[in-house]
N, CA, C, O and the ligand as a Tripos MOL2 file, in Angstrom:
@<TRIPOS>MOLECULE
protein
  305   303    77     0     0
PROTEIN
NO_CHARGES

@<TRIPOS>ATOM
      1 N          14.1270   72.5660  -17.6990 N.3       1 MET1
      2 CA         14.6360   71.2550  -17.9360 C.3       1 MET1
      3 C          15.4480   71.1880  -19.1900 C.2       1 MET1
      4 O          15.3450   70.1700  -19.8750 O.2       1 MET1
      5 N          16.2600   72.1740  -19.5810 N.am      2 THR2
      6 CA         17.1000   72.1120  -20.7400 C.3       2 THR2
      7 C          18.3480   71.3430  -20.3700 C.2       2 THR2
      8 O          18.9540   71.5020  -19.3110 O.2       2 THR2
      9 N          18.6860   70.4860  -21.3410 N.am      3 ASP3
     10 CA         19.8940   69.6800  -21.1330 C.3       3 ASP3
     11 C          20.8630   70.0970  -22.1890 C.2       3 ASP3
     12 O          21.6780   69.2870  -22.6320 O.2       3 ASP3
     13 N          20.8030   71.3880  -22.6280 N.am      4 THR4
     14 CA         21.7770   71.9570  -23.4160 C.3       4 THR4
     15 C          23.1630   71.8730  -22.8320 C.2       4 THR4
     16 O          23.3200   72.0570  -21.6250 O.2       4 THR4
     17 N          24.2420   71.5860  -23.6840 N.am      5 ASN5
     18 CA         25.6390   71.6020  -23.2620 C.3       5 ASN5
     19 C          25.9660   70.3980  -22.3370 C.2       5 ASN5
     20 O          27.0850   70.2730  -21.8390 O.2       5 ASN5
     21 N          25.0000   69.5510  -22.1320 N.am      6 GLU6
     22 CA         25.3100   68.2590  -21.4530 C.3       6 GLU6
     23 C          25.8460   67.2760  -22.3140 C.2       6 GLU6
     24 O          26.4830   66.3460  -21.8200 O.2       6 GLU6
     25 N          25.6650   67.3590  -23.6130 N.am      7 ARG7
     26 CA         26.1560   66.4730  -24.5950 C.3       7 ARG7
     27 C          27.3000   67.0150  -25.4830 C.2       7 ARG7
     28 O          27.3340   68.2200  -25.7330 O.2       7 ARG7
     29 N          28.1420   66.2570  -25.9190 N.am      8 ALA8
     30 CA         29.3420   66.7360  -26.7260 C.3       8 ALA8
     31 C          29.3660   66.0470  -28.0640 C.2       8 ALA8
     32 O          28.8700   64.9280  -28.1900 O.2       8 ALA8
     33 N          29.8920   66.6420  -28.9970 N.am      9 CYS9
     34 CA         30.0670   66.0030  -30.3320 C.3       9 CYS9
     35 C          31.1740   64.9520  -30.2290 C.2       9 CYS9
     36 O          32.2700   65.2340  -29.7450 O.2       9 CYS9
     37 N          30.8490   63.6540  -30.7240 N.am     10 PRO10
     38 CA         31.7950   62.5910  -30.6300 C.3      10 PRO10
     39 C          33.0490   62.8890  -31.5680 C.2      10 PRO10
     40 O          34.0940   62.2550  -31.4220 O.2      10 PRO10
     41 N          32.9130   63.8130  -32.4720 N.am     11 GLN11
     42 CA         34.0580   64.0810  -33.3200 C.3      11 GLN11
     43 C          34.8840   65.2300  -32.8360 C.2      11 GLN11
     44 O          36.1070   65.0900  -32.8610 O.2      11 GLN11
     45 N          34.3870   66.3110  -32.4140 N.am     12 CYS12
     46 CA         35.0740   67.4720  -31.9830 C.3      12 CYS12
     47 C          34.9500   67.8140  -30.4840 C.2      12 CYS12
     48 O          35.5200   68.8020  -30.0210 O.2      12 CYS12
     49 N          34.2350   67.0290  -29.7710 N.am     13 SER13
     50 CA         34.1010   67.2230  -28.3840 C.3      13 SER13
     51 C          33.4960   68.6620  -27.9550 C.2      13 SER13
     52 O          33.5740   69.1280  -26.8180 O.2      13 SER13
     53 N          32.9440   69.2160  -28.9480 N.am     14 GLN14
     54 CA         32.3220   70.5010  -28.6970 C.3      14 GLN14
     55 C          30.8800   70.3140  -27.9970 C.2      14 GLN14
     56 O          30.1260   69.3860  -28.2890 O.2      14 GLN14
     57 N          30.6160   71.2000  -27.1390 N.am     15 PRO15
     58 CA         29.2650   71.0760  -26.5470 C.3      15 PRO15
     59 C          28.1990   71.2440  -27.5760 C.2      15 PRO15
     60 O          28.2870   72.1200  -28.4370 O.2      15 PRO15
     61 N          27.1710   70.3990  -27.4990 N.am     16 LEU16
     62 CA         26.1580   70.4260  -28.6040 C.3      16 LEU16
     63 C          25.1370   71.4470  -28.1080 C.2      16 LEU16
     64 O          24.9580   71.6660  -26.9100 O.2      16 LEU16
     65 N          24.4600   72.0760  -29.1180 N.am     17 VAL17
     66 CA         23.4810   73.0260  -28.9350 C.3      17 VAL17
     67 C          22.1130   72.3600  -29.2830 C.2      17 VAL17
     68 O          21.9580   71.8240  -30.3800 O.2      17 VAL17
     69 N          21.2190   72.3910  -28.4380 N.am     18 ALA18
     70 CA         19.8440   71.8640  -28.5960 C.3      18 ALA18
     71 C          19.1690   72.5570  -29.6790 C.2      18 ALA18
     72 O          19.1810   73.7880  -29.6660 O.2      18 ALA18
     73 N          18.5670   71.9170  -30.6360 N.am     19 ILE19
     74 CA         17.7970   72.5030  -31.7250 C.3      19 ILE19
     75 C          16.4870   71.9140  -31.8950 C.2      19 ILE19
     76 O          16.2560   70.7810  -31.4720 O.2      19 ILE19
     77 N          15.5820   72.6400  -32.5100 N.am     20 ASN20
     78 CA         14.2120   72.2110  -32.7620 C.3      20 ASN20
     79 C          14.2280   71.5710  -34.0440 C.2      20 ASN20
     80 O          14.4960   72.2540  -35.0330 O.2      20 ASN20
     81 N          13.9430   70.1920  -34.1730 N.am     21 VAL21
     82 CA         13.8310   69.5320  -35.4410 C.3      21 VAL21
     83 C          12.3420   69.2230  -35.6120 C.2      21 VAL21
     84 O          11.7530   68.5160  -34.7950 O.2      21 VAL21
     85 N          11.7280   69.7670  -36.6980 N.am     22 VAL22
     86 CA         10.2600   69.5440  -36.8430 C.3      22 VAL22
     87 C          10.1360   69.0130  -38.2920 C.2      22 VAL22
     88 O          10.9850   69.2580  -39.1490 O.2      22 VAL22
     89 N           9.0410   68.2800  -38.5130 N.am     23 ASP23
     90 CA          8.5740   67.6530  -39.6660 C.3      23 ASP23
     91 C           7.5420   68.6320  -40.2870 C.2      23 ASP23
     92 O           6.6460   69.0620  -39.5600 O.2      23 ASP23
     93 N           7.6120   68.9970  -41.5390 N.am     24 GLN24
     94 CA          6.6400   69.7200  -42.1150 C.3      24 GLN24
     95 C           5.5910   68.8970  -42.7560 C.2      24 GLN24
     96 O           5.8090   68.2510  -43.7810 O.2      24 GLN24
     97 N           4.4410   68.9240  -42.1410 N.am     25 LEU25
     98 CA          3.3720   67.9580  -42.4530 C.3      25 LEU25
     99 C           2.5540   68.4410  -43.6710 C.2      25 LEU25
    100 O           1.6950   67.7230  -44.1840 O.2      25 LEU25
    101 N           2.8360   69.6250  -44.0960 N.am     26 GLY26
    102 CA          1.9980   70.2190  -45.1240 C.3      26 GLY26
    103 C           0.9190   71.0550  -44.6110 C.2      26 GLY26
    104 O           0.5800   70.9560  -43.4320 O.2      26 GLY26
    105 N           0.3640   71.8620  -45.4020 N.am     27 HIS27
    106 CA         -0.6000   72.9370  -45.0470 C.3      27 HIS27
    107 C          -0.1780   73.6220  -43.7580 C.2      27 HIS27
    108 O          -0.9720   73.8130  -42.8370 O.2      27 HIS27
    109 N           1.1340   73.9950  -43.7230 N.am     28 GLY28
    110 CA          1.6490   74.7790  -42.6390 C.3      28 GLY28
    111 C           1.7360   74.0690  -41.2730 C.2      28 GLY28
    112 O           2.0710   74.7080  -40.2750 O.2      28 GLY28
    113 N           1.4630   72.8670  -41.2220 N.am     29 ARG29
    114 CA          1.4360   72.0980  -39.9450 C.3      29 ARG29
    115 C           2.8220   71.5410  -39.6880 C.2      29 ARG29
    116 O           3.5340   71.0850  -40.5820 O.2      29 ARG29
    117 N           3.1560   71.6080  -38.4070 N.am     30 LEU30
    118 CA          4.4860   71.0490  -38.0400 C.3      30 LEU30
    119 C           4.3070   70.0220  -36.9860 C.2      30 LEU30
    120 O           3.4550   70.1430  -36.1050 O.2      30 LEU30
    121 N           5.1430   68.9710  -37.0830 N.am     31 GLY31
    122 CA          5.1010   67.9440  -36.0800 C.3      31 GLY31
    123 C           6.4440   67.5890  -35.5880 C.2      31 GLY31
    124 O           7.4250   67.6980  -36.3230 O.2      31 GLY31
    125 N           6.5300   67.1490  -34.3190 N.am     32 ALA32
    126 CA          7.9020   66.6930  -33.8260 C.3      32 ALA32
    127 C           8.2270   65.3510  -34.4700 C.2      32 ALA32
    128 O           7.3600   64.5750  -34.8700 O.2      32 ALA32
    129 N           9.5750   65.1250  -34.5440 N.am     33 LEU33
    130 CA          9.9120   63.8700  -35.1960 C.3      33 LEU33
    131 C           9.7570   62.7420  -34.0260 C.2      33 LEU33
    132 O          10.2040   62.8580  -32.8850 O.2      33 LEU33
    133 N           9.0890   61.7140  -34.5000 N.am     34 THR34
    134 CA          8.6230   60.6150  -33.5340 C.3      34 THR34
    135 C           9.3550   59.4240  -33.8140 C.2      34 THR34
    136 O           9.7980   59.2820  -34.9530 O.2      34 THR34
    137 N           9.5640   58.4870  -32.8950 N.am     35 PHE35
    138 CA         10.2090   57.2270  -33.2440 C.3      35 PHE35
    139 C           9.3580   56.2030  -32.6340 C.2      35 PHE35
    140 O           8.6070   56.4260  -31.6840 O.2      35 PHE35
    141 N           9.5180   54.9420  -33.2820 N.am     36 THR36
    142 CA          8.8870   53.7930  -32.7910 C.3      36 THR36
    143 C           9.8510   52.6500  -32.8600 C.2      36 THR36
    144 O          10.6960   52.6540  -33.7550 O.2      36 THR36
    145 N           9.7980   51.6750  -31.9950 N.am     37 LEU37
    146 CA         10.6000   50.4810  -31.9260 C.3      37 LEU37
    147 C          10.0590   49.4070  -32.8530 C.2      37 LEU37
    148 O          10.7620   48.4440  -33.1620 O.2      37 LEU37
    149 N           8.8290   49.5580  -33.2960 N.am     38 ASP38
    150 CA          8.2490   48.6100  -34.2610 C.3      38 ASP38
    151 C           8.8140   48.9030  -35.6170 C.2      38 ASP38
    152 O           9.3310   49.9900  -35.8710 O.2      38 ASP38
    153 N           8.7100   47.8960  -36.5190 N.am     39 GLU39
    154 CA          9.1370   48.1000  -37.8880 C.3      39 GLU39
    155 C           8.3240   49.0900  -38.6500 C.2      39 GLU39
    156 O           8.8520   49.7910  -39.5130 O.2      39 GLU39
    157 N           7.0780   49.1690  -38.3630 N.am     40 ALA40
    158 CA          6.2050   50.1970  -39.0510 C.3      40 ALA40
    159 C           5.5010   51.0380  -38.0300 C.2      40 ALA40
    160 O           5.1290   50.6110  -36.9370 O.2      40 ALA40
    161 N           5.3400   52.3150  -38.4820 N.am     41 ALA41
    162 CA          4.5940   53.2340  -37.6450 C.3      41 ALA41
    163 C           3.0830   53.0820  -37.9050 C.2      41 ALA41
    164 O           2.6430   53.1060  -39.0550 O.2      41 ALA41
    165 N           2.2870   52.9240  -36.8170 N.am     42 LYS42
    166 CA          0.8990   52.7590  -36.9740 C.3      42 LYS42
    167 C           0.2610   54.1770  -36.7160 C.2      42 LYS42
    168 O           0.6020   54.8160  -35.7210 O.2      42 LYS42
    169 N          -0.5880   54.6300  -37.5370 N.am     43 THR43
    170 CA         -1.0930   55.9660  -37.3850 C.3      43 THR43
    171 C          -2.5580   55.9240  -37.0920 C.2      43 THR43
    172 O          -3.2380   55.0310  -37.5990 O.2      43 THR43
    173 N          -3.0670   56.7790  -36.3510 N.am     44 SER44
    174 CA         -4.4970   56.8520  -36.0600 C.3      44 SER44
    175 C          -5.2550   57.4270  -37.3010 C.2      44 SER44
    176 O          -4.8310   58.4300  -37.8740 O.2      44 SER44
    177 N          -6.3050   56.8190  -37.6770 N.am     45 ALA45
    178 CA         -6.9740   57.2320  -38.8870 C.3      45 ALA45
    179 C          -7.5060   58.6280  -38.8690 C.2      45 ALA45
    180 O          -7.5340   59.3460  -39.8680 O.2      45 ALA45
    181 N          -7.9690   59.0100  -37.5610 N.am     46 TRP46
    182 CA         -8.6500   60.3740  -37.5960 C.3      46 TRP46
    183 C          -7.6360   61.4090  -37.0450 C.2      46 TRP46
    184 O          -7.6920   62.5590  -37.4810 O.2      46 TRP46
    185 N          -6.7620   61.0910  -36.1630 N.am     47 SER47
    186 CA         -5.8190   62.2220  -35.6520 C.3      47 SER47
    187 C          -4.5750   62.1980  -36.5490 C.2      47 SER47
    188 O          -3.9350   63.2430  -36.6660 O.2      47 SER47
    189 N          -4.1980   61.1340  -37.1650 N.am     48 GLY48
    190 CA         -2.9230   61.1390  -37.9340 C.3      48 GLY48
    191 C          -1.6900   60.8660  -37.0110 C.2      48 GLY48
    192 O          -0.5680   60.7170  -37.4940 O.2      48 GLY48
    193 N          -1.9230   60.8080  -35.7290 N.am     49 LYS49
    194 CA         -0.8440   60.6260  -34.8390 C.3      49 LYS49
    195 C          -0.3810   59.2480  -34.8610 C.2      49 LYS49
    196 O          -1.1620   58.3530  -35.1840 O.2      49 LYS49
    197 N           0.9340   58.9810  -34.5160 N.am     50 VAL50
    198 CA          1.5350   57.7340  -34.4490 C.3      50 VAL50
    199 C           1.1300   57.0230  -33.1980 C.2      50 VAL50
    200 O           1.4520   57.5030  -32.1110 O.2      50 VAL50
    201 N           0.4280   55.8830  -33.2770 N.am     51 LYS51
    202 CA         -0.1560   55.1250  -32.1350 C.3      51 LYS51
    203 C           0.8600   54.4500  -31.3200 C.2      51 LYS51
    204 O           0.7370   54.3970  -30.0970 O.2      51 LYS51
    205 N           1.9130   53.9010  -31.9700 N.am     52 ASN52
    206 CA          2.9250   53.1650  -31.2460 C.3      52 ASN52
    207 C           4.2190   53.9150  -31.0080 C.2      52 ASN52
    208 O           5.2730   53.3050  -30.8260 O.2      52 ASN52
    209 N           4.1400   55.2720  -31.0080 N.am     53 ALA53
    210 CA          5.3380   56.0300  -30.7430 C.3      53 ALA53
    211 C           5.9500   55.8910  -29.3580 C.2      53 ALA53
    212 O           5.2690   56.0100  -28.3390 O.2      53 ALA53
    213 N           7.1800   55.6500  -29.3490 N.am     54 GLU54
    214 CA          7.8830   55.4880  -28.1100 C.3      54 GLU54
    215 C           8.2430   56.8630  -27.4890 C.2      54 GLU54
    216 O           8.4380   56.9990  -26.2810 O.2      54 GLU54
    217 N           8.3190   57.8790  -28.3920 N.am     55 GLY55
    218 CA          8.6950   59.2740  -27.8640 C.3      55 GLY55
    219 C           9.1560   60.0640  -29.0830 C.2      55 GLY55
    220 O           8.9500   59.7160  -30.2460 O.2      55 GLY55
    221 N           9.7770   61.1210  -28.7140 N.am     56 VAL56
    222 CA         10.1920   62.0380  -29.8280 C.3      56 VAL56
    223 C          11.7080   62.0960  -29.8370 C.2      56 VAL56
    224 O          12.3940   61.6990  -28.8950 O.2      56 VAL56
    225 N          12.1770   62.6040  -30.9290 N.am     57 LEU57
    226 CA         13.6980   62.6890  -31.1460 C.3      57 LEU57
    227 C          14.1100   64.1830  -30.8910 C.2      57 LEU57
    228 O          13.5450   65.1010  -31.4840 O.2      57 LEU57
    229 N          15.0210   64.3670  -30.0720 N.am     58 LYS58
    230 CA         15.5560   65.6500  -29.6460 C.3      58 LYS58
    231 C          16.8510   65.8510  -30.6310 C.2      58 LYS58
    232 O          17.6670   64.9420  -30.7830 O.2      58 LYS58
    233 N          16.9580   66.9900  -31.2200 N.am     59 GLY59
    234 CA         18.1600   67.1860  -32.0840 C.3      59 GLY59
    235 C          19.1410   68.1240  -31.3680 C.2      59 GLY59
    236 O          18.8090   69.0620  -30.6430 O.2      59 GLY59
    237 N          20.3640   67.7550  -31.6590 N.am     60 TYR60
    238 CA         21.5410   68.5250  -31.0730 C.3      60 TYR60
    239 C          22.4740   68.8890  -32.2260 C.2      60 TYR60
    240 O          22.7890   68.0230  -33.0420 O.2      60 TYR60
    241 N          22.9060   70.0850  -32.3170 N.am     61 LEU61
    242 CA         23.8070   70.5790  -33.4400 C.3      61 LEU61
    243 C          25.1410   70.8680  -32.7960 C.2      61 LEU61
    244 O          25.3000   71.5210  -31.7650 O.2      61 LEU61
    245 N          26.1980   70.2320  -33.6180 N.am     62 CYS62
    246 CA         27.5360   70.6600  -33.1460 C.3      62 CYS62
    247 C          27.9730   71.9510  -33.8800 C.2      62 CYS62
    248 O          28.0070   71.9680  -35.1110 O.2      62 CYS62
    249 N          28.3060   73.0250  -33.1450 N.am     63 PRO63
    250 CA         28.5260   74.2800  -33.8040 C.3      63 PRO63
    251 C          29.8760   74.2290  -34.5950 C.2      63 PRO63
    252 O          30.1490   75.1120  -35.4080 O.2      63 PRO63
    253 N          30.6210   73.2980  -34.3720 N.am     64 SER64
    254 CA         31.9030   73.1870  -35.0730 C.3      64 SER64
    255 C          31.8820   72.4910  -36.3240 C.2      64 SER64
    256 O          32.4320   72.9650  -37.3190 O.2      64 SER64
    257 N          31.2590   71.3570  -36.3320 N.am     65 CYS65
    258 CA         31.2840   70.5210  -37.6340 C.3      65 CYS65
    259 C          29.8700   70.4210  -38.1960 C.2      65 CYS65
    260 O          29.6570   69.7940  -39.2340 O.2      65 CYS65
    261 N          28.9350   71.0140  -37.5400 N.am     66 ASP66
    262 CA         27.5050   71.0240  -38.1160 C.3      66 ASP66
    263 C          26.9010   69.6770  -38.1370 C.2      66 ASP66
    264 O          25.8820   69.4910  -38.8020 O.2      66 ASP66
    265 N          27.4340   68.7460  -37.4780 N.am     67 ARG67
    266 CA         26.7820   67.4390  -37.3440 C.3      67 ARG67
    267 C          25.5920   67.4890  -36.4630 C.2      67 ARG67
    268 O          25.6300   68.1580  -35.4310 O.2      67 ARG67
    269 N          24.5880   66.8550  -36.7910 N.am     68 VAL68
    270 CA         23.3390   66.8690  -36.0160 C.3      68 VAL68
    271 C          23.2120   65.4920  -35.4430 C.2      68 VAL68
    272 O          23.3090   64.5120  -36.1820 O.2      68 VAL68
    273 N          22.9810   65.3660  -34.0540 N.am     69 LEU69
    274 CA         22.6960   64.0810  -33.4040 C.3      69 LEU69
    275 C          21.3130   64.0760  -32.7890 C.2      69 LEU69
    276 O          20.7840   65.0760  -32.3030 O.2      69 LEU69
    277 N          20.8030   62.9490  -32.8440 N.am     70 PHE70
    278 CA         19.4460   62.8000  -32.2390 C.3      70 PHE70
    279 C          19.6380   61.8670  -31.0020 C.2      70 PHE70
    280 O          20.4190   60.9170  -30.9600 O.2      70 PHE70
    281 N          18.7800   62.2970  -29.9680 N.am     71 TYR71
    282 CA         18.6230   61.5330  -28.7910 C.3      71 TYR71
    283 C          17.0800   61.2050  -28.5860 C.2      71 TYR71
    284 O          16.1820   62.0140  -28.8250 O.2      71 TYR71
    285 N          16.9060   60.0230  -28.1530 N.am     72 ALA72
    286 CA         15.4250   59.6880  -27.9790 C.3      72 ALA72
    287 C          14.9760   60.3210  -26.6210 C.2      72 ALA72
    288 O          15.7130   60.3160  -25.6350 O.2      72 ALA72
    289 N          13.8140   60.8250  -26.6270 N.am     73 GLN73
    290 CA         13.1880   61.3240  -25.4930 C.3      73 GLN73
    291 C          11.9120   60.5430  -25.3620 C.2      73 GLN73
    292 O          10.9540   60.8030  -26.0910 O.2      73 GLN73
    293 N          11.8670   59.5420  -24.4070 N.am     74 ARG74
    294 CA         10.7770   58.6640  -24.3470 C.3      74 ARG74
    295 C           9.5570   59.1630  -23.7230 C.2      74 ARG74
    296 O           9.6150   60.1050  -22.9320 O.2      74 ARG74
    297 N           8.4690   58.6030  -24.0220 N.am     75 GLY75
    298 CA          7.1790   58.8870  -23.2500 C.3      75 GLY75
    299 C           6.6710   60.2380  -23.5320 C.2      75 GLY75
    300 O           6.3020   60.9640  -22.6080 O.2      75 GLY75
    301 N           6.6330   60.6040  -24.7320 N.am     76 ASP76
    302 CA          6.0730   61.9950  -25.1250 C.3      76 ASP76
    303 C           4.8120   61.9200  -26.0920 C.2      76 ASP76
    304 O           4.2690   62.9550  -26.4800 O.2      76 ASP76
    305 ZN         31.4560   68.3150  -34.1830 Zn       77 ZN77
@<TRIPOS>BOND
     1     1     2 1
     2     2     3 1
     3     3     4 2
     4     3     5 am
     5     5     6 1
     6     6     7 1
     7     7     8 2
     8     7     9 am
     9     9    10 1
    10    10    11 1
    11    11    12 2
    12    11    13 am
    13    13    14 1
    14    14    15 1
    15    15    16 2
    16    15    17 am
    17    17    18 1
    18    18    19 1
    19    19    20 2
    20    19    21 am
    21    21    22 1
    22    22    23 1
    23    23    24 2
    24    23    25 am
    25    25    26 1
    26    26    27 1
    27    27    28 2
    28    27    29 am
    29    29    30 1
    30    30    31 1
    31    31    32 2
    32    31    33 am
    33    33    34 1
    34    34    35 1
    35    35    36 2
    36    35    37 am
    37    37    38 1
    38    38    39 1
    39    39    40 2
    40    39    41 am
    41    41    42 1
    42    42    43 1
    43    43    44 2
    44    43    45 am
    45    45    46 1
    46    46    47 1
    47    47    48 2
    48    47    49 am
    49    49    50 1
    50    50    51 1
    51    51    52 2
    52    51    53 am
    53    53    54 1
    54    54    55 1
    55    55    56 2
    56    55    57 am
    57    57    58 1
    58    58    59 1
    59    59    60 2
    60    59    61 am
    61    61    62 1
    62    62    63 1
    63    63    64 2
    64    63    65 am
    65    65    66 1
    66    66    67 1
    67    67    68 2
    68    67    69 am
    69    69    70 1
    70    70    71 1
    71    71    72 2
    72    71    73 am
    73    73    74 1
    74    74    75 1
    75    75    76 2
    76    75    77 am
    77    77    78 1
    78    78    79 1
    79    79    80 2
    80    79    81 am
    81    81    82 1
    82    82    83 1
    83    83    84 2
    84    83    85 am
    85    85    86 1
    86    86    87 1
    87    87    88 2
    88    87    89 am
    89    89    90 1
    90    90    91 1
    91    91    92 2
    92    91    93 am
    93    93    94 1
    94    94    95 1
    95    95    96 2
    96    95    97 am
    97    97    98 1
    98    98    99 1
    99    99   100 2
   100    99   101 am
   101   101   102 1
   102   102   103 1
   103   103   104 2
   104   103   105 am
   105   105   106 1
   106   106   107 1
   107   107   108 2
   108   107   109 am
   109   109   110 1
   110   110   111 1
   111   111   112 2
   112   111   113 am
   113   113   114 1
   114   114   115 1
   115   115   116 2
   116   115   117 am
   117   117   118 1
   118   118   119 1
   119   119   120 2
   120   119   121 am
   121   121   122 1
   122   122   123 1
   123   123   124 2
   124   123   125 am
   125   125   126 1
   126   126   127 1
   127   127   128 2
   128   127   129 am
   129   129   130 1
   130   130   131 1
   131   131   132 2
   132   131   133 am
   133   133   134 1
   134   134   135 1
   135   135   136 2
   136   135   137 am
   137   137   138 1
   138   138   139 1
   139   139   140 2
   140   139   141 am
   141   141   142 1
   142   142   143 1
   143   143   144 2
   144   143   145 am
   145   145   146 1
   146   146   147 1
   147   147   148 2
   148   147   149 am
   149   149   150 1
   150   150   151 1
   151   151   152 2
   152   151   153 am
   153   153   154 1
   154   154   155 1
   155   155   156 2
   156   155   157 am
   157   157   158 1
   158   158   159 1
   159   159   160 2
   160   159   161 am
   161   161   162 1
   162   162   163 1
   163   163   164 2
   164   163   165 am
   165   165   166 1
   166   166   167 1
   167   167   168 2
   168   167   169 am
   169   169   170 1
   170   170   171 1
   171   171   172 2
   172   171   173 am
   173   173   174 1
   174   174   175 1
   175   175   176 2
   176   175   177 am
   177   177   178 1
   178   178   179 1
   179   179   180 2
   180   179   181 am
   181   181   182 1
   182   182   183 1
   183   183   184 2
   184   183   185 am
   185   185   186 1
   186   186   187 1
   187   187   188 2
   188   187   189 am
   189   189   190 1
   190   190   191 1
   191   191   192 2
   192   191   193 am
   193   193   194 1
   194   194   195 1
   195   195   196 2
   196   195   197 am
   197   197   198 1
   198   198   199 1
   199   199   200 2
   200   199   201 am
   201   201   202 1
   202   202   203 1
   203   203   204 2
   204   203   205 am
   205   205   206 1
   206   206   207 1
   207   207   208 2
   208   207   209 am
   209   209   210 1
   210   210   211 1
   211   211   212 2
   212   211   213 am
   213   213   214 1
   214   214   215 1
   215   215   216 2
   216   215   217 am
   217   217   218 1
   218   218   219 1
   219   219   220 2
   220   219   221 am
   221   221   222 1
   222   222   223 1
   223   223   224 2
   224   223   225 am
   225   225   226 1
   226   226   227 1
   227   227   228 2
   228   227   229 am
   229   229   230 1
   230   230   231 1
   231   231   232 2
   232   231   233 am
   233   233   234 1
   234   234   235 1
   235   235   236 2
   236   235   237 am
   237   237   238 1
   238   238   239 1
   239   239   240 2
   240   239   241 am
   241   241   242 1
   242   242   243 1
   243   243   244 2
   244   243   245 am
   245   245   246 1
   246   246   247 1
   247   247   248 2
   248   247   249 am
   249   249   250 1
   250   250   251 1
   251   251   252 2
   252   251   253 am
   253   253   254 1
   254   254   255 1
   255   255   256 2
   256   255   257 am
   257   257   258 1
   258   258   259 1
   259   259   260 2
   260   259   261 am
   261   261   262 1
   262   262   263 1
   263   263   264 2
   264   263   265 am
   265   265   266 1
   266   266   267 1
   267   267   268 2
   268   267   269 am
   269   269   270 1
   270   270   271 1
   271   271   272 2
   272   271   273 am
   273   273   274 1
   274   274   275 1
   275   275   276 2
   276   275   277 am
   277   277   278 1
   278   278   279 1
   279   279   280 2
   280   279   281 am
   281   281   282 1
   282   282   283 1
   283   283   284 2
   284   283   285 am
   285   285   286 1
   286   286   287 1
   287   287   288 2
   288   287   289 am
   289   289   290 1
   290   290   291 1
   291   291   292 2
   292   291   293 am
   293   293   294 1
   294   294   295 1
   295   295   296 2
   296   295   297 am
   297   297   298 1
   298   298   299 1
   299   299   300 2
   300   299   301 am
   301   301   302 1
   302   302   303 1
   303   303   304 2
@<TRIPOS>SUBSTRUCTURE
     1 MET1         2 RESIDUE 1 A MET
     2 THR2         6 RESIDUE 1 A THR
     3 ASP3        10 RESIDUE 1 A ASP
     4 THR4        14 RESIDUE 1 A THR
     5 ASN5        18 RESIDUE 1 A ASN
     6 GLU6        22 RESIDUE 1 A GLU
     7 ARG7        26 RESIDUE 1 A ARG
     8 ALA8        30 RESIDUE 1 A ALA
     9 CYS9        34 RESIDUE 1 A CYS
    10 PRO10       38 RESIDUE 1 A PRO
    11 GLN11       42 RESIDUE 1 A GLN
    12 CYS12       46 RESIDUE 1 A CYS
    13 SER13       50 RESIDUE 1 A SER
    14 GLN14       54 RESIDUE 1 A GLN
    15 PRO15       58 RESIDUE 1 A PRO
    16 LEU16       62 RESIDUE 1 A LEU
    17 VAL17       66 RESIDUE 1 A VAL
    18 ALA18       70 RESIDUE 1 A ALA
    19 ILE19       74 RESIDUE 1 A ILE
    20 ASN20       78 RESIDUE 1 A ASN
    21 VAL21       82 RESIDUE 1 A VAL
    22 VAL22       86 RESIDUE 1 A VAL
    23 ASP23       90 RESIDUE 1 A ASP
    24 GLN24       94 RESIDUE 1 A GLN
    25 LEU25       98 RESIDUE 1 A LEU
    26 GLY26      102 RESIDUE 1 A GLY
    27 HIS27      106 RESIDUE 1 A HIS
    28 GLY28      110 RESIDUE 1 A GLY
    29 ARG29      114 RESIDUE 1 A ARG
    30 LEU30      118 RESIDUE 1 A LEU
    31 GLY31      122 RESIDUE 1 A GLY
    32 ALA32      126 RESIDUE 1 A ALA
    33 LEU33      130 RESIDUE 1 A LEU
    34 THR34      134 RESIDUE 1 A THR
    35 PHE35      138 RESIDUE 1 A PHE
    36 THR36      142 RESIDUE 1 A THR
    37 LEU37      146 RESIDUE 1 A LEU
    38 ASP38      150 RESIDUE 1 A ASP
    39 GLU39      154 RESIDUE 1 A GLU
    40 ALA40      158 RESIDUE 1 A ALA
    41 ALA41      162 RESIDUE 1 A ALA
    42 LYS42      166 RESIDUE 1 A LYS
    43 THR43      170 RESIDUE 1 A THR
    44 SER44      174 RESIDUE 1 A SER
    45 ALA45      178 RESIDUE 1 A ALA
    46 TRP46      182 RESIDUE 1 A TRP
    47 SER47      186 RESIDUE 1 A SER
    48 GLY48      190 RESIDUE 1 A GLY
    49 LYS49      194 RESIDUE 1 A LYS
    50 VAL50      198 RESIDUE 1 A VAL
    51 LYS51      202 RESIDUE 1 A LYS
    52 ASN52      206 RESIDUE 1 A ASN
    53 ALA53      210 RESIDUE 1 A ALA
    54 GLU54      214 RESIDUE 1 A GLU
    55 GLY55      218 RESIDUE 1 A GLY
    56 VAL56      222 RESIDUE 1 A VAL
    57 LEU57      226 RESIDUE 1 A LEU
    58 LYS58      230 RESIDUE 1 A LYS
    59 GLY59      234 RESIDUE 1 A GLY
    60 TYR60      238 RESIDUE 1 A TYR
    61 LEU61      242 RESIDUE 1 A LEU
    62 CYS62      246 RESIDUE 1 A CYS
    63 PRO63      250 RESIDUE 1 A PRO
    64 SER64      254 RESIDUE 1 A SER
    65 CYS65      258 RESIDUE 1 A CYS
    66 ASP66      262 RESIDUE 1 A ASP
    67 ARG67      266 RESIDUE 1 A ARG
    68 VAL68      270 RESIDUE 1 A VAL
    69 LEU69      274 RESIDUE 1 A LEU
    70 PHE70      278 RESIDUE 1 A PHE
    71 TYR71      282 RESIDUE 1 A TYR
    72 ALA72      286 RESIDUE 1 A ALA
    73 GLN73      290 RESIDUE 1 A GLN
    74 ARG74      294 RESIDUE 1 A ARG
    75 GLY75      298 RESIDUE 1 A GLY
    76 ASP76      302 RESIDUE 1 A ASP
    77 ZN77       305 GROUP 0 **** ****
């Protein structure tokens, strides 16, 4: 289910390359970038996970101008 090359850079019209964008949480832990439609993210006290997350952000890199675009991937 890769959607690589389905998206193009709005500036150069180059096909975008799917990239992994991760947040370094410290202590070597990595997390996917999450988004919420609410003004503030609510996190679970014990798991530290975002409770009101709508989904994750998928990153795409333009190989020509190095612009990175994010697309929402809901329900993750
Ligand atoms: Zn570009």
